[in-house]
C-alpha positions as CSV (number, residue, x, y, z in Angstrom):
1,M,-7.4,11.5,9.5
2,A,-3.7,12.6,9.3
3,E,-3.7,13.5,13.0
4,S,-5.6,10.6,14.1
5,N,-3.4,8.1,12.3
6,A,-0.2,10.0,13.4
7,R,-1.3,9.5,17.0
8,Y,-2.4,5.9,16.4
9,Y,0.7,4.6,15.0
10,A,3.0,6.4,17.3
11,S,1.4,4.8,20.4
12,K,0.9,1.2,19.6
13,D,1.9,-1.8,17.5
14,P,-1.4,-2.4,15.7
15,F,-0.4,-5.5,13.7
16,G,-1.2,-9.2,14.2
17,E,-3.9,-11.3,15.8
18,D,-3.5,-9.4,19.1
19,G,-3.6,-6.0,17.3
20,D,-6.2,-4.3,15.4
21,F,-5.7,-5.9,11.9
22,I,-3.3,-8.4,10.3
23,T,-1.5,-7.7,7.0
24,A,-0.5,-10.1,4.2
25,P,3.3,-10.6,5.5
26,E,2.0,-11.6,8.8
27,I,-0.4,-14.1,7.3
28,S,2.3,-16.2,5.5
29,Q,6.0,-15.8,4.6
30,M,5.0,-16.8,1.1
31,F,3.9,-13.2,0.5
32,G,7.2,-11.7,1.2
33,E,9.1,-14.6,-0.5
34,L,7.3,-14.1,-3.8
35,I,7.8,-10.2,-3.7
36,G,11.5,-10.8,-3.2
37,L,11.6,-13.1,-6.2
38,W,9.9,-10.6,-8.4
39,L,12.3,-8.0,-7.3
40,A,15.3,-10.2,-8.0
41,D,13.9,-11.3,-11.4
42,M,13.5,-7.6,-12.5
43,W,16.9,-6.7,-11.2
44,I,18.8,-9.6,-12.8
45,R,16.8,-9.0,-16.2
46,A,17.7,-5.3,-16.1
47,G,21.4,-6.0,-15.9
48,R,22.2,-6.6,-12.0
49,E,23.1,-2.9,-11.6
50,E,24.9,-1.9,-8.4
51,P,24.5,-0.2,-5.9
52,V,20.9,-1.1,-5.6
53,H,18.5,0.0,-2.8
54,Y,15.5,-1.8,-1.4
55,I,12.9,0.8,-0.1
56,E,9.8,-0.1,1.9
57,L,7.2,2.6,2.8
58,G,5.4,1.9,6.1
59,P,7.3,-1.4,6.6
60,G,5.1,-2.5,9.7
61,R,7.1,-4.9,11.8
62,G,9.7,-5.5,8.9
63,T,8.4,-9.0,8.2
64,L,7.9,-8.4,4.5
65,A,11.4,-7.1,4.1
66,R,12.9,-10.0,6.1
67,D,11.2,-12.5,4.0
68,A,11.7,-10.7,0.7
69,M,15.5,-10.1,1.2
70,A,15.9,-13.8,2.3
71,S,14.4,-15.1,-1.0
72,A,16.2,-12.4,-3.1
73,K,19.6,-13.2,-1.6
74,R,19.3,-16.7,-3.1
75,Y,19.7,-15.1,-6.6
76,G,22.4,-12.7,-5.7
77,L,20.4,-9.6,-4.8
78,T,21.6,-8.1,-1.4
79,P,20.4,-4.4,-1.7
80,R,20.8,-1.7,1.0
81,V,17.6,-1.7,3.0
82,H,15.8,1.6,3.7
83,F,12.6,2.1,5.8
84,V,10.4,5.1,5.4
85,E,8.8,5.0,8.8
86,T,7.8,7.8,11.4
87,S,6.5,5.7,14.4
88,T,9.2,5.4,17.0
89,Q,7.4,2.2,18.5
90,L,7.4,0.5,15.1
91,K,11.0,1.5,14.4
92,D,12.1,-0.5,17.6
93,I,10.3,-3.5,16.3
94,Q,11.8,-3.1,12.9
95,L,15.3,-2.9,14.4
96,G,14.9,-6.4,15.8
97,T,13.7,-7.9,12.5
98,M,16.1,-6.0,10.1
99,P,19.0,-4.6,12.2
100,G,20.9,-3.5,9.1
101,A,18.2,-1.1,7.7
102,I,18.4,2.4,7.3
103,W,15.7,4.6,8.5
104,H,14.1,7.8,6.8
105,D,11.2,10.1,7.5
106,D,10.6,10.5,3.7
107,L,12.1,9.6,0.4
108,S,14.2,12.8,0.1
109,T,17.0,11.3,2.1
110,V,17.1,8.1,0.3
111,P,20.3,7.8,-1.9
112,Y,20.0,9.0,-5.5
113,N,22.8,6.8,-6.9
114,G,21.7,3.4,-8.2
115,P,18.3,1.8,-9.1
116,I,15.5,1.4,-6.4
117,L,13.4,-1.4,-5.6
118,L,10.4,0.0,-3.7
119,V,7.6,-1.9,-2.0
120,A,4.5,-0.3,-0.2
121,N,2.1,-2.8,1.3
122,E,-1.0,-1.4,2.9
123,F,0.6,2.1,3.0
124,L,-1.5,4.3,0.8
125,D,-4.7,3.4,2.4
126,A,-3.7,5.1,5.7
127,L,-3.0,8.5,3.9
128,P,-5.5,11.2,4.3
129,V,-8.5,11.6,1.9
130,R,-10.5,14.7,0.9
131,Q,-14.1,14.2,0.1
132,M,-16.4,16.5,-2.1
133,V,-20.3,16.1,-1.7
134,K,-22.9,17.4,-4.2
135,T,-25.5,19.5,-2.4
136,P,-28.5,21.5,-3.6
137,D,-26.2,24.5,-3.6
138,G,-23.3,22.8,-5.4
139,W,-20.2,20.9,-4.6
140,R,-18.9,21.3,-1.1
141,E,-16.0,19.8,0.7
142,R,-17.0,17.3,3.3
143,M,-15.6,18.4,6.7
144,V,-15.6,17.2,10.2
145,G,-18.2,18.9,12.6
146,F,-19.0,18.3,16.2
147,Q,-22.6,18.0,17.4
148,D,-24.2,16.5,20.4
149,G,-21.0,15.5,21.9
150,R,-19.6,13.6,18.9
151,F,-17.8,14.2,15.6
152,L,-19.6,13.7,12.4
153,P,-19.2,14.6,8.7
154,V,-20.7,17.9,7.5
155,A,-20.8,19.8,4.2
156,G,-18.6,23.0,4.2
157,H,-19.6,26.4,3.2
158,M,-17.2,27.3,0.4
159,P,-18.2,26.4,-3.2
160,M,-15.8,23.6,-4.6
161,D,-17.2,23.2,-8.0
162,P,-14.0,24.1,-9.8
163,A,-12.3,21.2,-7.8
164,V,-14.4,18.6,-9.3
165,P,-13.7,17.1,-12.9
166,E,-16.1,18.8,-15.3
167,A,-17.3,15.4,-16.4
168,R,-18.6,14.5,-12.9
169,R,-20.0,17.9,-11.8
170,N,-23.7,17.1,-12.9
171,A,-23.8,14.2,-10.6
172,P,-27.1,13.7,-8.3
173,D,-27.2,15.6,-5.1
174,G,-25.6,13.4,-2.3
175,T,-22.9,12.1,-4.5
176,I,-19.4,11.8,-2.8
177,I,-16.1,12.0,-4.8
178,E,-13.1,11.0,-2.8
179,T,-9.5,11.9,-3.5
180,C,-6.1,11.2,-1.9
181,P,-3.6,14.0,-2.7
182,G,-1.0,12.4,-0.8
183,A,-1.0,9.2,-2.7
184,A,-0.8,11.1,-6.0
185,A,2.2,13.1,-4.6
186,I,3.9,9.9,-3.7
187,M,3.3,8.2,-7.1
188,Y,4.7,11.4,-8.7
189,E,7.8,11.3,-6.5
190,V,8.5,7.5,-7.0
191,A,7.9,7.8,-10.7
192,G,10.4,10.5,-11.0
193,R,13.0,8.5,-9.1
194,L,12.5,5.4,-11.3
195,V,12.9,7.4,-14.4
196,E,16.1,9.0,-13.1
197,Q,17.7,6.1,-11.2
198,G,16.1,2.9,-12.7
199,G,14.2,0.3,-10.8
200,A,10.7,-0.9,-10.1
201,A,8.1,-0.6,-7.4
202,L,5.0,-2.4,-6.3
203,F,2.1,-0.8,-4.4
204,I,-0.2,-3.4,-2.7
205,D,-3.5,-2.4,-1.2
206,Y,-7.2,-2.8,-1.1
207,G,-8.9,-0.4,-3.6
208,S,-10.4,-0.1,-7.0
209,D,-8.9,0.0,-10.6
210,V,-12.0,1.8,-11.9
211,V,-13.4,5.3,-11.0
212,R,-16.1,5.0,-8.4
213,D,-18.2,7.5,-6.3
214,G,-18.9,7.3,-2.6
215,S,-17.1,7.5,0.7
216,T,-14.8,4.6,1.6
217,L,-13.5,5.9,4.9
218,Q,-13.4,3.2,7.5
219,A,-12.1,2.4,10.9
220,V,-10.8,-0.9,12.3
221,R,-10.3,-2.0,16.1
222,S,-9.7,-5.4,17.1
223,H,-10.4,-6.7,13.7
224,R,-13.8,-5.1,13.5
225,K,-15.1,-2.1,11.8
226,V,-16.1,0.6,14.0
227,D,-17.4,4.4,13.6
228,P,-14.4,6.3,12.2
229,F,-15.5,9.3,14.0
230,A,-16.0,7.7,17.5
231,M,-12.4,7.3,18.7
232,P,-10.0,9.4,16.7
233,G,-6.4,8.5,17.5
234,E,-7.4,5.1,19.0
235,V,-8.4,3.4,15.8
236,D,-6.8,3.0,12.3
237,L,-8.6,5.1,9.8
238,T,-8.2,4.0,6.1
239,A,-9.8,4.5,2.8
240,H,-9.7,2.4,-0.3
241,V,-7.0,3.4,-2.7
242,D,-8.2,4.9,-6.2
243,F,-5.8,3.1,-8.3
244,A,-7.5,4.4,-11.5
245,S,-6.4,7.9,-10.8
246,L,-2.8,6.8,-10.0
247,A,-1.9,5.3,-13.2
248,P,-2.0,8.6,-15.2
249,V,0.2,10.3,-12.6
250,V,2.9,7.7,-13.1
251,E,2.7,8.1,-16.9
252,S,2.8,11.8,-16.6
253,R,6.4,11.5,-15.5
254,G,7.5,9.2,-18.3
255,C,7.5,6.1,-16.1
256,R,6.2,2.8,-17.0
257,W,2.8,1.8,-15.4
258,L,3.1,-2.1,-15.6
259,G,-0.6,-2.6,-14.7
260,T,-3.1,-3.0,-11.8
261,V,-4.0,-6.6,-11.1
262,P,-5.9,-8.4,-8.3
263,Q,-3.6,-9.8,-5.6
264,G,-4.8,-13.3,-6.1
265,R,-4.1,-13.4,-9.8
266,W,-0.7,-11.9,-9.2
267,L,0.3,-14.3,-6.5
268,R,-1.0,-17.3,-8.6
269,A,1.1,-16.1,-11.6
270,L,4.2,-16.0,-9.4
271,G,3.6,-19.6,-8.2
272,I,2.1,-19.3,-4.7
273,E,0.0,-22.5,-5.0
274,A,3.2,-24.5,-5.9
275,R,5.1,-22.9,-3.1
276,A,2.3,-23.7,-0.6
277,E,2.3,-27.3,-1.7
278,A,6.1,-27.5,-1.3
279,L,5.9,-26.0,2.1
280,A,2.9,-28.4,3.1
281,Q,4.9,-31.4,2.0
282,F,8.0,-30.3,4.0
283,A,6.0,-29.6,7.0
284,P,3.0,-31.8,7.0
285,Q,2.0,-30.9,10.5
286,H,1.3,-27.3,9.3
287,A,-0.2,-28.3,5.9
288,A,-3.8,-27.2,6.9
289,A,-2.6,-23.7,8.3
290,I,-0.5,-23.2,5.1
291,R,-3.4,-23.9,2.8
292,S,-5.7,-21.8,5.0
293,A,-3.1,-18.8,4.6
294,T,-2.9,-19.4,1.0
295,D,-6.6,-19.0,0.6
296,R,-6.7,-15.9,2.6
297,L,-4.2,-14.3,0.4
298,I,-5.7,-15.5,-3.0
299,G,-9.3,-16.3,-2.4
300,E,-11.8,-14.0,-4.2
301,G,-13.8,-13.8,-1.0
302,Q,-10.8,-13.0,1.2
303,M,-7.9,-10.7,0.0
304,G,-7.5,-11.9,-3.5
305,L,-9.9,-9.7,-5.3
306,L,-10.3,-6.6,-3.2
307,F,-6.5,-6.2,-2.8
308,K,-4.6,-5.0,-5.9
309,V,-1.0,-4.9,-7.0
310,F,0.0,-1.7,-8.8
311,G,3.3,-2.1,-10.7
312,M,5.8,0.6,-11.9
313,A,9.1,0.4,-13.6
314,S,11.8,2.6,-15.3
315,P,11.5,2.9,-19.0
316,R,14.8,1.1,-19.2
317,W,13.7,-1.8,-17.2
318,P,11.7,-4.9,-18.2
319,D,8.3,-6.0,-18.0
320,G,7.2,-7.6,-14.5
321,A,6.0,-11.1,-14.1
322,G,2.2,-11.2,-13.2
323,F,1.2,-8.1,-14.9
């Protein structure tokens, strides 16, 4: 999954109607605007500390950052913008959208002075997952085999029972447990930075806020789901984020977990419906498109329920709106 996605993102711009998938910032400017207002509200109530840094993990085309920073600026928040990005092709696009940004390969080179305001939208889902499968011989790691000219999942040979939580070891044969070590590592690092520097973070992605079994590995090409083993490096491989396992990681560092709420509920709490109505009145020729985009972002049958907003904050910072 890691090798496939590294090749995939390095070779193309996958976003938008002409790409393989579309993300919330590309659906409507309101998404980024409300995130910018949330960050500004947190920063103002925390005391307007300077210098302050906006960090985005996997910033796509830079659309979210552009919209967020434009709305935050109206309330005096003008942070330095830092993008954590490894795709050369996407960096070129981001340079046109946010020419003042500073690029990093990882968080280690982001400044350690001043609070951080971190956003990651549809970032965690692309990190590689590990899967354990219960077999008649015990737990085994689910691996990738090659048979009859194609890749397919197979059970490994090494016993992996100690890697499975004791409470789940007696599951029926065929049960799959999926974990994402990379997501846990990033949460651990971000939580530590928030405790040390102050600040807040939002992780927005599709996933579950309760523990579940089963494989969620999927692939998307031209807005359609395809076999994740069929075209490695040519399709976007993702898995649902296990938010339930990430909250304890955050709290283990003394950082505050603000909560995990459905995207639709969070955006409603921040006033997306009022903002949509104001935009529709300002540009009545686009009213239908604005209302359609709003429904796509908050509708329970669209992105509103499956997508979650996971909030974090320094122990010294206030509660966040919408949680």
